[in-house]
C-alpha positions in Angstrom: 0.0 0.0 0.0 1.4 3.3 -1.1 1.0 5.9 1.7 2.3 8.8 -0.5 -0.1 8.3 -3.4 -2.7 10.9 -2.2 0.1 13.5 -1.7 1.5 12.8 -5.2 -1.9 13.0 -6.7 -2.6 16.3 -5.0 0.8 17.7 -6.2 -0.1 16.7 -9.8 -3.5 18.4 -9.6 -1.8 21.6 -8.3 0.7 21.6 -11.1 -2.1 21.3 -13.7 -4.1 24.1 -12.0 -1.2 26.4 -11.9 -0.2 25.6 -15.5 -3.8 26.2 -16.7 -4.1 29.5 -14.9 -0.7 30.7 -16.1 -1.4 29.9 -19.8 -4.5 32.2 -20.2 -3.8 35.5 -21.9 -4.6 38.8 -20.2 -8.0 40.4 -21.2 -6.2 43.3 -22.8 -2.7 43.5 -24.4 -1.1 46.9 -25.0 2.0 47.1 -27.2 3.9 50.2 -28.3 6.2 50.4 -31.3 9.0 52.8 -30.4 10.1 53.5 -34.0 6.6 54.4 -35.3 5.1 55.6 -32.0 2.1 53.4 -32.6 0.1 52.0 -29.7 -1.9 48.8 -30.3 -4.7 47.7 -28.0 -5.8 44.1 -28.4 -8.4 42.1 -26.5 -8.3 38.4 -25.8 -10.2 36.4 -28.3 -13.9 36.1 -27.3 -15.7 32.9 -28.2 -18.6 33.0 -30.7 -21.4 30.6 -29.9 -23.8 28.9 -32.3 -21.8 28.8 -35.5 -22.5 25.6 -37.2 -21.0 25.1 -40.6 -23.0 22.8 -42.9 -19.9 21.4 -44.5 -16.6 20.2 -43.1 -17.0 21.3 -39.5 -14.9 19.4 -37.0 -15.4 19.7 -33.2 -11.9 21.2 -33.1 -12.9 24.3 -35.1 -13.7 27.3 -33.0 -14.7 30.8 -33.9 -13.8 34.0 -32.1 -14.0 37.8 -32.2 -11.1 40.0 -31.2 -11.0 43.8 -30.9 -7.9 45.7 -32.1 -7.4 49.4 -31.9 -4.4 51.5 -32.9 -3.4 55.1 -32.5 -0.2 57.1 -32.8 1.4 58.2 -29.5 1.9 56.7 -26.1 -1.3 56.4 -24.0 -3.5 57.6 -26.8 -7.1 56.5 -27.4 -8.1 55.0 -30.7 -10.9 56.7 -32.7 -12.1 53.5 -34.1 -11.5 49.7 -33.6 -11.4 46.7 -35.8 -13.5 43.6 -35.0 -11.5 40.6 -36.2 -13.4 37.4 -36.8 -11.1 34.5 -36.3 -11.3 30.7 -37.0 -9.1 28.2 -35.2 -8.9 24.6 -36.1 -7.2 22.4 -38.6 -10.0 21.6 -41.0 -11.1 24.2 -43.7 -14.7 25.2 -43.9 -16.8 26.9 -46.5 -18.5 30.3 -45.9 -20.8 32.4 -48.0 -19.1 35.7 -48.4 -17.5 37.7 -45.6 -20.2 40.1 -44.8 -20.9 40.9 -41.1 -24.0 42.0 -39.2 -24.4 42.6 -35.5 -27.6 42.9 -33.6 -26.9 45.0 -30.5 -30.0 45.2 -28.4 -32.5 46.6 -30.9 -30.0 48.0 -33.3 -28.6 46.1 -36.3 -25.3 47.1 -37.9 -24.2 45.6 -41.2 -21.0 45.6 -43.3 -21.0 44.2 -46.8 -18.4 41.7 -48.0 -15.4 43.9 -48.8 -14.5 41.8 -51.8 -18.0 42.1 -53.3 -18.5 38.3 -53.7 -21.9 37.3 -54.9 -24.1 35.6 -52.2 -24.0 32.2 -53.9 -20.2 32.2 -54.2 -18.6 30.3 -51.3 -15.0 30.6 -50.2 -12.8 28.3 -48.1 -11.3 29.5 -44.9 -8.7 27.8 -42.7 -7.2 29.2 -39.5 -6.8 32.9 -38.9 -8.8 36.1 -39.4 -11.3 35.7 -42.1 -13.4 38.9 -41.7 -12.7 42.3 -40.3 -15.0 45.3 -39.8 -14.5 48.8 -38.3 -16.6 50.2 -35.4 -16.5 53.6 -33.6 -15.7 54.0 -29.9 -19.4 54.5 -29.2 -20.4 51.4 -31.1 -17.7 49.4 -29.3 -19.0 50.7 -25.9 -22.5 49.5 -26.8 -21.3 46.1 -28.0 -19.5 45.6 -24.7 -22.3 46.8 -22.5 -25.6 45.5 -23.8 -27.0 42.2 -22.5 -27.3 40.5 -25.8 -25.2 40.6 -29.0 -25.9 38.3 -31.9 -25.1 38.4 -35.6 -23.9 36.7 -38.7 -20.5 36.4 -40.3 -19.9 34.7 -43.6 -23.6 33.8 -43.7 -23.4 31.9 -40.3 -25.3 33.0 -37.2 -23.7 33.5 -33.8 -24.1 35.0 -30.4 -21.6 36.2 -27.9 -22.4 36.2 -24.2 -22.2 39.2 -21.9 -19.6 37.3 -19.9 -17.5 36.6 -23.0 -17.4 40.3 -23.9 -15.7 41.2 -20.6 -12.4 42.0 -22.4 -14.2 44.8 -24.3 -15.4 46.4 -21.1 -11.9 46.0 -19.6 -10.3 47.7 -22.6 -12.8 50.6 -22.4 -12.2 51.0 -18.6 -8.4 51.0 -19.2 -8.7 53.8 -21.7 -11.0 55.9 -19.4 -8.6 55.4 -16.5 -5.6 56.8 -18.4 -1.9 56.1 -18.1 -1.5 56.2 -14.3 -3.5 53.1 -13.8 -2.7 51.3 -17.0 -0.5 48.6 -15.7 -3.1 47.6 -13.1 -6.0 47.5 -15.7 -4.1 45.7 -18.4 -3.2 42.8 -16.0 -6.6 42.7 -14.4 -8.4 39.4 -14.8 -11.8 40.3 -13.3 -14.8 42.2 -14.9 
């Protein structure tokens, strides 16, 4: 009978918990390019729920939205932000165009496919950003704050929970707080 087995098991569980907690990215990343003076704000990827591809979907494929804002100077505030729609997973899937619509509360925002593909023309996507749209600071604030956000991207419907959109609210809080509290806000994990 091994008396040390429970202690070994406990140590193994602690190692996995610590490794799991340490591997998550911060809700907001801020990078500054010294040569160009450009500051980039990037949220953690936020999971999109409900996307079901009719062709070629594997359980390993996941879809996300990420907010990216840039401006020129240290501690600046971007005037607009890009919403990047990202696919992760090994298997390619077919989408119908790259248009995006978001229903934010009672308002619907729409962006047409920038490459003007016809609706019946499918394209294949693999991993990476497959659609990108620009929103204003006010629109981003609404997207982060409302109870429900749903939409379509590439002809596929999705929703994104209020909890999943916490990085948007953390980004906006960081920008409101200013440079004095930036290090605290950028490493904050709570909402």
